[in-house]
BAMI-166378 format. One record per residue (C-alpha): residue number from 1; y, z, x. Coordinates in steps of 0.25 Angstrom, whole numbers, plus 5000, padded with zeros to 4 digits. Each point is the difference from the previous one (the first is absolute). Example, Ala and Ser with C-alpha at 12.3 -4.5 7.8 and 13.67 -1.06 7.14 Angstrom:
atom resi 1 north 4982 up 5031 east 5049
atom resi 2 north 5014 up 4998 east 5006
end
This chain:
atom resi 1 north 4932 up 5130 east 5122
atom resi 2 north 5000 up 4996 east 5015
atom resi 3 north 4985 up 5002 east 5005
atom resi 4 north 5001 up 4985 east 5006
atom resi 5 north 5012 up 5005 east 5009
atom resi 6 north 4992 up 5010 east 5008
atom resi 7 north 5000 up 4997 east 5014
atom resi 8 north 4992 up 5011 east 5008
atom resi 9 north 4991 up 5007 east 4989
atom resi 10 north 4991 up 4987 east 4995
atom resi 11 north 4985 up 4997 east 4998
atom resi 12 north 4997 up 5013 east 4993
atom resi 13 north 4985 up 5003 east 4998
atom resi 14 north 5003 up 5003 east 4986
atom resi 15 north 5012 up 4992 east 4997
atom resi 16 north 4996 up 4992 east 4988
atom resi 17 north 5004 up 5013 east 4992
atom resi 18 north 5013 up 5000 east 5006
atom resi 19 north 5003 up 4985 east 4997
atom resi 20 north 4995 up 5001 east 4986
atom resi 21 north 5009 up 5012 east 4997
atom resi 22 north 5011 up 4994 east 5007
atom resi 23 north 4998 up 4987 east 4992
atom resi 24 north 5000 up 5008 east 4987
atom resi 25 north 5013 up 5008 east 5004
atom resi 26 north 5007 up 4987 east 5001
atom resi 27 north 4995 up 4992 east 4988
atom resi 28 north 4996 up 5011 east 4990
atom resi 29 north 5011 up 4997 east 4991
atom resi 30 north 5000 up 4985 east 5002
atom resi 31 north 4997 up 4992 east 4986
atom resi 32 north 4995 up 4988 east 5008
atom resi 33 north 4986 up 5008 east 5003
atom resi 34 north 4991 up 5005 east 4988
atom resi 35 north 5002 up 5014 east 4997
atom resi 36 north 4985 up 5003 east 4998
atom resi 37 north 4996 up 4994 east 5014
atom resi 38 north 5012 up 5009 east 5007
atom resi 39 north 4994 up 5012 east 4992
atom resi 40 north 4986 up 4997 east 5005
atom resi 41 north 5005 up 4999 east 5014
atom resi 42 north 5007 up 5013 east 4999
atom resi 43 north 4987 up 5006 east 4995
atom resi 44 north 4992 up 4994 east 5011
atom resi 45 north 5011 up 5007 east 5010
atom resi 46 north 4997 up 5013 east 4994
atom resi 47 north 4985 up 4998 east 5001
atom resi 48 north 5001 up 4998 east 5015
atom resi 49 north 5009 up 5012 east 5002
atom resi 50 north 4990 up 5009 east 4993
atom resi 51 north 4989 up 4994 east 5009
atom resi 52 north 5009 up 5002 east 5012
atom resi 53 north 5001 up 5015 east 4995
atom resi 54 north 4985 up 5001 east 4999
atom resi 55 north 4997 up 4994 east 5014
atom resi 56 north 5011 up 5006 east 5007
atom resi 57 north 5001 up 5014 east 4994
atom resi 58 north 5015 up 4998 east 4997
atom resi 59 north 5008 up 5007 east 4989
atom resi 60 north 5014 up 5002 east 4995
atom resi 61 north 5008 up 4987 east 4999
atom resi 62 north 4989 up 4989 east 5003
atom resi 63 north 5010 up 4989 east 5001
atom resi 64 north 5007 up 5008 east 5011
atom resi 65 north 4986 up 5004 east 5007
atom resi 66 north 4996 up 4985 east 5000
atom resi 67 north 5013 up 4996 east 5007
atom resi 68 north 4999 up 5011 east 5010
atom resi 69 north 4986 up 4996 east 5003
atom resi 70 north 5005 up 4986 east 5002
atom resi 71 north 5009 up 5004 east 5010
atom resi 72 north 4992 up 5010 east 5008
atom resi 73 north 4988 up 4990 east 5002
atom resi 74 north 5008 up 4988 east 5003
atom resi 75 north 4999 up 4997 east 5015
atom resi 76 north 5012 up 4992 east 5005
atom resi 77 north 5009 up 5000 east 5013
atom resi 78 north 5008 up 5011 east 4994
atom resi 79 north 4990 up 5009 east 4995
atom resi 80 north 4991 up 4998 east 5012
atom resi 81 north 5012 up 5003 east 5009
atom resi 82 north 5003 up 5013 east 4993
atom resi 83 north 4984 up 5006 east 5000
atom resi 84 north 4999 up 5013 east 5007
atom resi 85 north 5013 up 4997 east 5008
atom resi 86 north 5011 up 5000 east 4988
atom resi 87 north 5013 up 4993 east 4999
atom resi 88 north 5001 up 4987 east 5009
atom resi 89 north 5012 up 4993 east 5004
atom resi 90 north 5004 up 4985 east 4999
atom resi 91 north 5003 up 4990 east 4989
atom resi 92 north 4988 up 5002 east 4993
atom resi 93 north 5005 up 5012 east 4994
atom resi 94 north 5010 up 4991 east 4992
atom resi 95 north 4989 up 4992 east 4995
atom resi 96 north 4992 up 5012 east 4996
atom resi 97 north 5012 up 5005 east 4993
atom resi 98 north 5002 up 4987 east 4992
atom resi 99 north 4986 up 5002 east 4994
atom resi 100 north 5001 up 5015 east 4998
atom resi 101 north 5013 up 4997 east 4990
atom resi 102 north 4990 up 4990 east 4993
atom resi 103 north 4990 up 5011 east 4998
atom resi 104 north 5010 up 5010 east 4995
atom resi 105 north 5003 up 4991 east 4990
atom resi 106 north 4986 up 5000 east 4996
atom resi 107 north 5001 up 5016 east 5000
atom resi 108 north 5012 up 5001 east 4992
atom resi 109 north 4996 up 4989 east 4989
atom resi 110 north 5001 up 5005 east 4986
atom resi 111 north 4987 up 4997 east 4992
atom resi 112 north 5007 up 5005 east 4988
atom resi 113 north 5004 up 4987 east 4994
atom resi 114 north 4988 up 4992 east 5004
atom resi 115 north 4991 up 5010 east 4993
atom resi 116 north 5008 up 4999 east 4987
atom resi 117 north 5001 up 4984 east 5001
atom resi 118 north 4986 up 4999 east 5002
atom resi 119 north 4996 up 5011 east 4991
atom resi 120 north 4992 up 5007 east 5012
atom resi 121 north 5003 up 5015 east 4998
atom resi 122 north 4987 up 5003 east 5008
atom resi 123 north 5007 up 4998 east 5013
atom resi 124 north 5007 up 5012 east 4999
atom resi 125 north 4987 up 5009 east 5003
atom resi 126 north 5000 up 4993 east 5013
atom resi 127 north 5013 up 5006 east 5004
atom resi 128 north 4994 up 5014 east 5000
atom resi 129 north 4986 up 4997 east 5001
atom resi 130 north 4989 up 5012 east 5002
atom resi 131 north 4987 up 4995 east 5007
atom resi 132 north 4987 up 5006 east 4996
atom resi 133 north 4997 up 5002 east 5015
atom resi 134 north 5009 up 5001 east 5012
atom resi 135 north 4989 up 4995 east 5009
atom resi 136 north 5002 up 4985 east 5005
atom resi 137 north 4989 up 4991 east 5004
atom resi 138 north 5009 up 4994 east 5010
atom resi 139 north 5007 up 5011 east 5006
atom resi 140 north 4998 up 5014 east 5005
atom resi 141 north 5007 up 5010 east 4991
atom resi 142 north 5010 up 5003 east 5009
atom resi 143 north 5005 up 4986 east 5001
atom resi 144 north 4999 up 4997 east 4985
atom resi 145 north 5009 up 5012 east 4998
atom resi 146 north 5011 up 4996 east 5010
atom resi 147 north 5000 up 4986 east 4994
atom resi 148 north 5004 up 5006 east 4987
atom resi 149 north 5010 up 5010 east 5006
atom resi 150 north 5005 up 4987 east 5007
atom resi 151 north 5002 up 4993 east 4987
atom resi 152 north 5007 up 5012 east 4994
atom resi 153 north 5009 up 5001 east 5013
atom resi 154 north 5005 up 4985 east 4999
atom resi 155 north 5005 up 5004 east 4986
atom resi 156 north 5009 up 5011 east 5006
atom resi 157 north 5005 up 4990 east 5010
atom resi 158 north 5014 up 4996 east 4995
atom resi 159 north 5002 up 4988 east 5009
atom resi 160 north 4990 up 4988 east 5007
atom resi 161 north 5004 up 5007 east 5013
atom resi 162 north 4995 up 5013 east 4996
atom resi 163 north 4987 up 4994 east 4994
atom resi 164 north 4998 up 4992 east 5013
atom resi 165 north 5002 up 5013 east 5008
atom resi 166 north 4990 up 5007 east 4991
atom resi 167 north 4989 up 4989 east 5003
atom resi 168 north 5004 up 5000 east 5015
atom resi 169 north 4996 up 5015 east 5001
atom resi 170 north 4987 up 4998 east 4992
atom resi 171 north 4997 up 4988 east 5011
atom resi 172 north 5003 up 5010 east 5011
atom resi 173 north 4991 up 5012 east 4994
atom resi 174 north 4988 up 4991 east 4995
atom resi 175 north 5001 up 4986 east 5004
atom resi 176 north 4998 up 4987 east 4991
atom resi 177 north 4989 up 4993 east 4994
atom resi 178 north 4985 up 5003 east 5003
atom resi 179 north 5002 up 5006 east 5014
atom resi 180 north 5011 up 5009 east 4995
atom resi 181 north 4993 up 5004 east 4987
atom resi 182 north 4986 up 5003 east 5005
atom resi 183 north 4993 up 5007 east 5011
atom resi 184 north 4988 up 4993 east 5002
atom resi 185 north 4994 up 4985 east 5000
atom resi 186 north 4988 up 4992 east 5002
atom resi 187 north 4999 up 4984 east 5005
atom resi 188 north 4995 up 4991 east 4991
atom resi 189 north 4997 up 4985 east 5004
atom resi 190 north 5000 up 4989 east 4989
atom resi 191 north 5003 up 4985 east 4998
atom resi 192 north 5014 up 5002 east 5003
atom resi 193 north 4998 up 5008 east 5013
atom resi 194 north 5001 up 5016 east 5005
atom resi 195 north 5008 up 5010 east 4990
atom resi 196 north 5002 up 5014 east 5003
atom resi 197 north 4999 up 5007 east 4986
atom resi 198 north 5002 up 5013 east 4996
atom resi 199 north 4989 up 5011 east 4998
atom resi 200 north 5004 up 5007 east 4986
atom resi 201 north 4990 up 5011 east 4999
atom resi 202 north 5001 up 5007 east 5014
atom resi 203 north 4995 up 5013 east 5004
atom resi 204 north 5009 up 5012 east 5001
atom resi 205 north 4996 up 5006 east 5012
atom resi 206 north 5009 up 5008 east 5010
atom resi 207 north 4998 up 5006 east 5014
atom resi 208 north 5000 up 5014 east 4994
atom resi 209 north 4988 up 4997 east 4992
atom resi 210 north 4991 up 4997 east 5012
atom resi 211 north 4996 up 5014 east 5004
atom resi 212 north 5000 up 5003 east 5016
atom resi 213 north 5001 up 4989 east 5010
atom resi 214 north 5014 up 5004 east 5003
atom resi 215 north 5000 up 4994 east 5014
atom resi 216 north 4995 up 4987 east 4996
atom resi 217 north 5009 up 5000 east 4988
atom resi 218 north 5012 up 5003 east 5009
atom resi 219 north 4998 up 4990 east 5010
atom resi 220 north 4999 up 4989 east 4989
atom resi 221 north 5013 up 5006 east 4993
atom resi 222 north 5007 up 4999 east 5014
atom resi 223 north 4997 up 4986 east 5002
atom resi 224 north 5004 up 4996 east 4985
atom resi 225 north 5012 up 5007 east 5001
atom resi 226 north 5005 up 4993 east 5013
atom resi 227 north 4996 up 4987 east 4993
atom resi 228 north 5008 up 5002 east 4987
atom resi 229 north 5012 up 5006 east 5008
atom resi 230 north 5000 up 4986 east 5008
atom resi 231 north 4995 up 5006 east 5013
atom resi 232 north 4988 up 4995 east 5008
atom resi 233 north 4987 up 5002 east 4994
atom resi 234 north 4985 up 4996 east 5002
atom resi 235 north 4989 up 4994 east 4992
atom resi 236 north 4991 up 5012 east 4996
atom resi 237 north 4985 up 5001 east 4999
atom resi 238 north 4994 up 5011 east 4993
atom resi 239 north 4985 up 5002 east 5004
atom resi 240 north 4989 up 5010 east 4998
atom resi 241 north 4990 up 5005 east 4990
atom resi 242 north 4999 up 4995 east 4985
atom resi 243 north 5007 up 5008 east 4989
atom resi 244 north 5009 up 5007 east 5010
atom resi 245 north 5013 up 4996 east 4993
atom resi 246 north 5004 up 4988 east 5009
atom resi 247 north 5004 up 4991 east 4988
atom resi 248 north 5006 up 5011 east 4992
atom resi 249 north 5009 up 5002 east 5012
atom resi 250 north 5006 up 4987 east 5000
atom resi 251 north 5002 up 4999 east 4985
atom resi 252 north 5007 up 5014 east 5001
atom resi 253 north 5009 up 4995 east 5010
atom resi 254 north 5005 up 4988 east 4992
atom resi 255 north 5003 up 5010 east 4988
atom resi 256 north 5006 up 5009 east 5010
atom resi 257 north 5010 up 4990 east 5006
atom resi 258 north 5002 up 4990 east 4989
atom resi 259 north 5014 up 5005 east 4997
atom resi 260 north 5003 up 4995 east 5015
atom resi 261 north 4996 up 4986 east 4997
atom resi 262 north 4985 up 5001 east 5004
atom resi 263 north 4991 up 4990 east 4993
atom resi 264 north 4985 up 4999 east 5002
atom resi 265 north 4992 up 4986 east 4999
atom resi 266 north 4985 up 5001 east 4999
atom resi 267 north 4991 up 4989 east 5007
atom resi 268 north 4986 up 4997 east 5001
atom resi 269 north 4992 up 4996 east 5011
atom resi 270 north 4998 up 4986 east 4994
atom resi 271 north 5015 up 4998 east 4998
atom resi 272 north 5004 up 5001 east 5015
atom resi 273 north 5002 up 4985 east 5001
atom resi 274 north 5011 up 5003 east 4990
atom resi 275 north 5007 up 5010 east 5008
atom resi 276 north 5010 up 4990 east 5006
atom resi 277 north 5004 up 4996 east 4987
atom resi 278 north 5002 up 5015 east 4994
atom resi 279 north 5008 up 5003 east 5012
atom resi 280 north 5008 up 4988 east 4998
atom resi 281 north 5004 up 5004 east 4986
atom resi 282 north 5005 up 5014 east 5004
atom resi 283 north 5005 up 4999 east 5014
atom resi 284 north 5015 up 4998 east 4995
atom resi 285 north 5000 up 5011 east 4989
atom resi 286 north 5007 up 5013 east 5002
atom resi 287 north 4987 up 5008 east 4998
atom resi 288 north 4991 up 5006 east 5009
atom resi 289 north 4986 up 4995 east 4997
atom resi 290 north 4986 up 5006 east 5004
atom resi 291 north 4989 up 4990 east 5000
atom resi 292 north 4988 up 5009 east 4996
atom resi 293 north 4986 up 4996 east 5004
atom resi 294 north 4990 up 5010 east 4995
atom resi 295 north 4985 up 5002 east 5005
atom resi 296 north 5003 up 4990 east 5012
atom resi 297 north 4988 up 4996 east 5008
atom resi 298 north 4993 up 4987 east 5005
atom resi 299 north 4985 up 4995 east 5003
atom resi 300 north 4998 up 4992 east 5012
atom resi 301 north 5000 up 4988 east 4992
atom resi 302 north 5013 up 5002 east 4993
atom resi 303 north 5012 up 4993 east 5006
atom resi 304 north 5012 up 5004 east 4990
atom resi 305 north 5004 up 5011 east 5010
atom resi 306 north 5005 up 4989 east 5009
atom resi 307 north 5011 up 4996 east 4989
atom resi 308 north 5004 up 5015 east 5002
atom resi 309 north 5000 up 5000 east 5014
atom resi 310 north 5010 up 4989 east 5000
atom resi 311 north 5009 up 5005 east 4990
atom resi 312 north 5000 up 5014 east 5006
atom resi 313 north 5004 up 4996 east 5014
atom resi 314 north 4997 up 4987 east 5007
atom resi 315 north 5006 up 4989 east 4991
atom resi 316 north 5012 up 4992 east 5003
atom resi 317 north 5008 up 5005 east 4989
atom resi 318 north 5005 up 5015 east 5001
atom resi 319 north 4994 up 5010 east 4989
atom resi 320 north 5013 up 5003 east 4992
atom resi 321 north 5006 up 5014 east 5003
atom resi 322 north 4998 up 5004 east 4984
atom resi 323 north 4985 up 4998 east 5001
atom resi 324 north 4989 up 5010 east 5004
atom resi 325 north 4985 up 4999 east 4999
atom resi 326 north 4992 up 5013 east 4996
atom resi 327 north 4986 up 4999 east 5000
atom resi 328 north 4988 up 5010 east 4997
atom resi 329 north 4987 up 4999 east 5005
atom resi 330 north 4987 up 5008 east 5002
atom resi 331 north 4998 up 4993 east 5014
atom resi 332 north 5008 up 5004 east 5012
atom resi 333 north 5000 up 4986 east 5006
atom resi 334 north 5000 up 4992 east 4987
atom resi 335 north 4990 up 4989 east 5005
atom resi 336 north 4986 up 5003 east 5000
atom resi 337 north 4994 up 5002 east 5014
atom resi 338 north 4986 up 4999 east 5005
atom resi 339 north 4993 up 5005 east 5013
atom resi 340 north 4998 up 4986 east 5003
atom resi 341 north 5014 up 4998 east 5002
atom resi 342 north 5000 up 5008 east 5013
atom resi 343 north 4987 up 4996 east 5006
atom resi 344 north 5001 up 4992 east 5012
atom resi 345 north 4990 up 4990 east 4996
atom resi 346 north 5003 up 4993 east 4988
atom resi 347 north 5004 up 4986 east 4995
atom resi 348 north 5014 up 5002 east 5002
atom resi 349 north 5003 up 5000 east 5015
atom resi 350 north 5013 up 5008 east 4998
atom resi 351 north 4996 up 5013 east 4994
atom resi 352 north 5013 up 5007 east 5003
atom resi 353 north 5008 up 4989 east 4993
atom resi 354 north 4991 up 5002 east 4988
atom resi 355 north 5003 up 5015 east 5000
atom resi 356 north 5015 up 4997 east 5003
atom resi 357 north 5000 up 4991 east 4988
atom resi 358 north 4994 up 5010 east 4990
atom resi 359 north 5010 up 5010 east 5005
atom resi 360 north 5012 up 4992 east 4999
atom resi 361 north 5003 up 5002 east 4985
atom resi 362 north 5001 up 5015 east 5000
atom resi 363 north 5009 up 4999 east 5013
atom resi 364 north 5010 up 4994 east 4992
atom resi 365 north 5002 up 5012 east 4991
atom resi 366 north 5010 up 5008 east 5007
atom resi 367 north 4997 up 5014 east 4992
atom resi 368 north 4985 up 5003 east 4998
atom resi 369 north 4997 up 5014 east 4991
atom resi 370 north 4987 up 5005 east 4998
atom resi 371 north 4994 up 5006 east 4988
atom resi 372 north 4989 up 5010 east 5002
atom resi 373 north 4989 up 5005 east 4990
atom resi 374 north 5004 up 5014 east 4997
atom resi 375 north 4991 up 5012 east 5004
atom resi 376 north 4994 up 5009 east 4991
atom resi 377 north 5012 up 5010 east 4999
atom resi 378 north 5010 up 4989 east 4999
atom resi 379 north 4992 up 4994 east 4988
atom resi 380 north 5000 up 5013 east 4994
atom resi 381 north 5015 up 5001 east 5001
atom resi 382 north 5003 up 4986 east 4994
atom resi 383 north 4990 up 5004 east 4988
atom resi 384 north 5008 up 5013 east 4997
atom resi 385 north 5014 up 4993 east 5001
atom resi 386 north 4996 up 4989 east 4992
atom resi 387 north 4994 up 5009 east 4989
atom resi 388 north 5013 up 5009 east 5001
atom resi 389 north 5008 up 4987 east 4998
atom resi 390 north 4992 up 4996 east 4988
atom resi 391 north 5000 up 5013 east 4993
atom resi 392 north 4985 up 5003 east 5001
atom resi 393 north 4996 up 5014 east 4998
atom resi 394 north 4987 up 5004 east 5007
atom resi 395 north 4996 up 5011 east 5009
atom resi 396 north 5002 up 4996 east 5013
atom resi 397 north 4986 up 5003 east 5005
atom resi 398 north 4995 up 4992 east 4988
atom resi 399 north 5009 up 4988 east 5003
atom resi 400 north 4997 up 4999 east 5015
atom resi 401 north 4984 up 5002 east 4997
atom resi 402 north 5001 up 4988 east 4990
atom resi 403 north 5009 up 4992 east 5010
atom resi 404 north 4989 up 5002 east 5011
atom resi 405 north 4989 up 4996 east 4991
atom resi 406 north 5009 up 4987 east 4995
atom resi 407 north 5003 up 4995 east 5014
atom resi 408 north 4985 up 5001 east 5004
atom resi 409 north 4997 up 4989 east 4990
atom resi 410 north 5013 up 4991 east 4999
atom resi 411 north 5004 up 4996 east 5013
atom resi 412 north 5002 up 5012 east 5009
atom resi 413 north 5013 up 5007 east 5005
atom resi 414 north 5012 up 4991 east 4996
atom resi 415 north 5012 up 5002 east 4993
atom resi 416 north 4996 up 4990 east 4990
atom resi 417 north 4987 up 5008 east 4998
atom resi 418 north 5008 up 5011 east 4997
atom resi 419 north 5009 up 4993 east 4989
atom resi 420 north 4988 up 4995 east 4994
atom resi 421 north 4994 up 5013 east 4999
atom resi 422 north 5013 up 5005 east 4993
atom resi 423 north 5001 up 4988 east 4990
atom resi 424 north 4985 up 5004 east 4996
atom resi 425 north 5004 up 5015 east 4998
atom resi 426 north 5013 up 4995 east 4992
atom resi 427 north 4991 up 4990 east 4992
atom resi 428 north 4991 up 5011 east 4995
atom resi 429 north 5011 up 5009 east 4995
end
């Protein structure tokens, strides 16, 4: 096998299995090597493929699924060029095709003689593997199924050129690597630096799940649509009362426009010093990134907001066109203000400068969207809609009476309180 001749597709994250299998394919019938050692290595490869199926939720031909997974995760000059955009031009196509020829050899390899020579008939079960569960610990269900389908499609491709076209279409539709196959990310710093890592267990919230707030939702949708379509868009601040769906709105936006290349990176206040590093890692990718800051607010003594100000607008380096910042807050002006800020006599001689300093951060958000607490009628409507969606059968009069009692003791009128009340009723059933 010619795995050492790969030019573009190299440095695979799970590449050890590939090289072990390639070595076995070349030497399984070589009398120079001990047959027992070869057999043991083959069983070790089978173990790794079965573990792969358990972690990734793969089924069918596990060897083919493994190869497909390598190809859709390998970030290189060809795959990154094709992500979201599709086929690209240039000599890189010849280099990529050279590697796909080698991968097609892996796909078309006949394991029958190797199974017979090493007396390992158990490999046969891996060619039509039925997993105990289709749920993946790594991908969402849709992506997992799509990779299994891609593995089957590769088998139908008669030539390396067809296989390359199939792979390129996948890159166009989903992307490549962690940014292509996942929606949401968090930032982690360790001794090796700053890393953007996928969030595997995400909340499947959609805009339609948020009852009411049609005008605020539409403002956010309009801005996000402009962003994913490559038009001018603004950083957004969603502010207002607690429990009104600000965070849910942003999560819903990402689920809504994931297919258009939108991704979200969650960043906490103490990580603002890593913001430039994060932007540096994503600015040359073909995706659109929302950097999401939940419950954003600052006390007088906190200075992290100065990092944020410089990045949003004011630093020497221009913010990339594929990055926006969406934040939620219960405070309109983000930074705590005191009456003393506006007093004429105080230690700070320039009171207006102090006020302007505290307002300058929120001014950098081009779109501000208000989410107010619902009134009694709106709250009751939210309760009724949620009850209907969840199949709760209760007389309306009784439902609203219980909801009114619940909100008096559990946080007042808000969408969150309504949802908690419905969850309480569902728990009693």
